[in-house]
C-alpha positions in Angstrom: 13.8 21.0 -10.3 11.6 18.0 -10.9 13.1 15.6 -13.5 10.7 12.9 -14.8 13.8 10.9 -16.0 14.9 10.3 -12.4 11.8 8.6 -11.1 12.7 4.9 -11.7 11.6 2.8 -8.7 14.4 1.7 -6.4 15.3 -1.9 -6.1 13.5 -3.9 -3.4 16.0 -6.1 -1.7 15.5 -9.7 -0.9 15.4 -10.1 2.9 17.9 -12.9 3.1 21.3 -13.7 1.6 21.6 -16.0 -1.4 24.3 -18.5 -2.3 26.4 -16.7 -4.9 29.2 -19.2 -5.1 29.9 -20.2 -8.7 29.4 -23.9 -9.4 27.4 -24.4 -6.2 24.3 -26.6 -6.7 22.3 -24.0 -4.7 23.7 -21.0 -6.5 21.1 -18.2 -6.6 19.0 -19.8 -3.9 18.6 -18.7 -0.3 21.2 -19.7 2.2 20.0 -21.9 5.0 20.1 -21.2 7.9 18.6 -17.8 6.8 20.9 -14.8 7.2 19.7 -11.2 6.9 21.2 -9.5 3.8 21.3 -6.1 5.7 21.8 -6.3 9.5 20.0 -3.0 9.7 16.7 -4.9 9.2 17.0 -6.5 12.6 16.8 -3.2 14.4 13.2 -2.8 13.2 10.8 -4.8 15.3 7.7 -4.6 13.1 7.1 -4.2 9.4 3.9 -3.4 7.5 3.3 -6.1 4.9 1.4 -6.0 1.6 0.8 -8.6 -1.1 3.5 -8.9 -3.7 1.9 -9.0 -7.2 3.5 -10.7 -10.1 3.3 -8.1 -12.9 5.3 -5.3 -14.5 6.4 -2.1 -12.9 4.6 1.0 -14.2 5.1 4.7 -13.4 2.4 7.3 -13.8 4.3 10.6 -13.6 2.2 13.7 -13.1 3.7 17.1 -13.9 1.4 20.0 -13.0 0.8 23.0 -15.3 3.4 25.8 -15.4 1.9 29.2 -15.2 3.2 32.7 -16.2 1.0 35.0 -14.1 -2.5 33.8 -14.5 -1.9 32.1 -17.8 -0.9 28.5 -18.4 2.4 28.4 -20.3 2.8 24.6 -20.2 -0.2 22.3 -19.6 -0.3 19.6 -17.0 0.7 16.1 -18.2 0.6 12.5 -17.1 3.3 10.3 -18.6 3.2 6.5 -18.4 6.5 4.7 -18.3 7.8 1.2 -17.4 10.3 0.2 -14.7 13.1 1.9 -16.7 12.9 4.7 -19.3 14.0 2.1 -21.9 11.2 -0.3 -21.1 8.8 -0.7 -24.1 5.1 -0.6 -23.3 3.7 -0.6 -26.8 3.0 -4.4 -26.7 0.6 -3.9 -23.8 -2.2 -2.0 -25.5 -4.9 -3.1 -23.0 -2.9 -2.0 -20.1 -2.1 1.4 -21.7 -5.8 1.8 -22.5 -6.7 1.2 -18.8 -4.0 3.6 -17.6 -5.2 6.4 -20.0 -8.9 5.9 -19.0 -8.3 5.7 -15.2 -5.4 8.0 -14.6 -6.3 11.2 -16.4 -4.9 14.6 -16.0 -8.2 15.8 -14.6 -8.1 13.1 -11.9 -4.6 14.1 -10.9 -5.6 17.8 -10.8 -8.5 17.0 -8.5 -6.5 14.7 -6.2 -3.2 16.5 -5.9 -1.9 20.0 -5.3 0.5 21.8 -7.6 3.4 19.6 -6.8 4.6 16.8 -9.1 3.8 13.2 -8.0 4.7 9.7 -9.2 2.4 6.8 -8.8 4.0 3.4 -8.8 1.8 0.5 -10.0 2.1 -3.1 -11.0 0.6 -3.8 -14.3 -1.1 -7.2 -14.0 -3.7 -9.5 -15.5 -3.9 -11.9 -18.5 -0.9 -11.6 -20.8 1.4 -10.0 -18.1 3.8 -12.6 -16.6 1.4 -15.4 -15.4 -1.3 -12.9 -14.4 -4.3 -14.6 -15.9 -5.3 -15.9 -12.4 -5.4 -12.3 -11.1 -7.9 -11.0 -13.7 -9.0 -11.8 -17.2 -8.1 -8.3 -18.5 -5.2 -5.9 -17.8 -5.0 -3.1 -15.2 -2.7 -1.4 -12.8 -2.6 -1.9 -9.0 -1.1 0.9 -6.9 1.7 0.1 -4.4 3.6 3.3 -3.8 3.4 7.1 -4.1 6.2 9.7 -4.1 5.4 13.3 -3.6 8.0 15.7 -5.0 9.3 18.5 -2.7 12.5 20.3 -3.8 12.9 21.5 -0.2 13.3 17.9 1.1 16.8 16.5 1.3 15.5 13.3 -0.4 13.7 15.3 -3.1 10.3 14.5 -1.6 8.7 11.9 0.5 7.1 8.5 0.3 3.5 8.3 1.5 2.5 5.7 4.1 0.0 2.9 3.3 -3.0 4.8 4.7 -2.3 7.8 2.5 -1.6 5.6 -0.5 -4.9 3.9 0.1 -6.7 7.2 0.3 -5.3 8.2 -3.1 -6.3 4.9 -4.6 -9.8 5.5 -3.4 -10.0 9.1 -4.8 -8.6 7.9 -8.1 -10.9 4.8 -8.1 -8.1 2.3 -8.8 -7.1 -0.9 -6.9 -4.3 -1.0 -4.3 -2.2 -3.9 -3.1 -3.9 -5.3 0.0 -2.4 -4.8 3.4 -1.8 -8.2 5.0 -0.5 -7.4 8.5 2.1 -5.8 10.8 4.6 -8.4 12.0 8.3 -9.0 12.8 10.5 -10.3 10.0 10.5 -13.8 11.5 6.7 -14.1 11.5 6.3 -12.9 7.9 9.0 -15.3 6.8 7.2 -18.3 8.4 3.9 -17.3 6.6 5.6 -17.0 3.3 7.3 -20.4 3.7 4.0 -22.0 4.3 2.4 -20.1 1.4 -0.7 -17.9 1.5 -3.7 -17.5 -0.8 -3.6 -14.4 -3.0 -6.1 -11.8 -2.1 -5.7 -10.0 -5.4 -6.4 -13.0 -7.5 -9.9 -13.7 -8.8 -9.1 -17.4 -8.5 -8.7 -18.2 -4.8 -6.4 -21.2 -5.6 -3.5 -18.9 -6.6 -0.7 -18.9 -4.0 0.5 -15.4 -3.2 3.7 -14.5 -4.9 5.1 -13.2 -1.7 5.1 -10.1 0.6 6.6 -6.7 0.5 7.6 -5.1 3.9 7.9 -1.4 4.7 8.6 0.5 7.8 5.7 2.6 9.3 7.6 5.7 8.5 10.2 5.9 5.7 13.6 5.0 6.9 17.0 4.9 5.0 20.2 3.0 5.7 23.6 4.7 5.9 23.9 4.5 2.1 20.7 6.5 1.7 18.8 3.4 0.4 15.1 3.2 1.5 14.4 0.2 3.8 11.9 -2.0 1.8 12.2 -5.8 1.7 10.5 -8.6 -0.1 9.9 -12.3 0.6 9.0 -14.5 -2.4 7.2 -17.8 -1.9 9.1 -19.6 -4.6 12.4 -19.0 -2.7 11.3 -21.4 0.0 11.2 -25.1 -0.6 8.0 -27.0 0.2 9.0 -29.4 3.0 7.6 -32.9 3.5 5.4 -32.6 0.5 3.0 -30.3 2.4 0.6 -28.2 0.4 1.7 -24.6 0.4 -1.3 -22.8 1.8 -2.1 -20.4 4.6 -5.5 -18.9 5.3 -5.2 -15.3 6.4 -8.3 -15.1 8.5 -6.6 -15.9 11.7 -3.4 -13.9 11.2 -4.2 -10.7 9.4 -3.9 -7.7 11.7 -5.9 -4.5 11.4 -4.0 -1.5 9.9 
């Protein structure tokens, strides 16, 4: 049975190992030479990469109506929650207003079937982290969707980027931009150089990083979904070079 209290988004692992030795001057920073945190990652030749947005994790949990015969016993609901169920959203009135106006029960009923679904968004914009360069107001940007299915061994399935993009279009909300399909090494080089944010309204903002997913959902032996992240700030700027990479020559078509 669907349980809205068990919809927290899984942790996205950093691709490379960090120095965790106490007292080390580089504690918490990436180890060089770079070493994969999970050797399983090397078995996947290409990953689909999207822009990582600096914001706050938001869940939009849709629970369809429960019927008894032809009568609605419990009406459909949309519940907005943070990264955890303890996260407090009351201080983000502009974001909550945007969510309530753009992710209504009626929109969910028009877009989805009778199964529960969870949308995962990044709340972003002025007043959220350092999001003023993204947009002057506050909004949510979609990055993942989970469809509940009690007959599935994992409780449901994660939609691929094309399907997530289709849902964003139907709901009329933004989606994190697809950047390209590349091997881990290529994406790592791009992040080390730095890239202009596509999401930001100010083109001078350096992209926070990349999130990589497999074309179809894969899990490791522990049952953890294979999703990785690369953060620009983890890589030092070498030789005083300006961190910047224009995407026009490297972005691949989805």
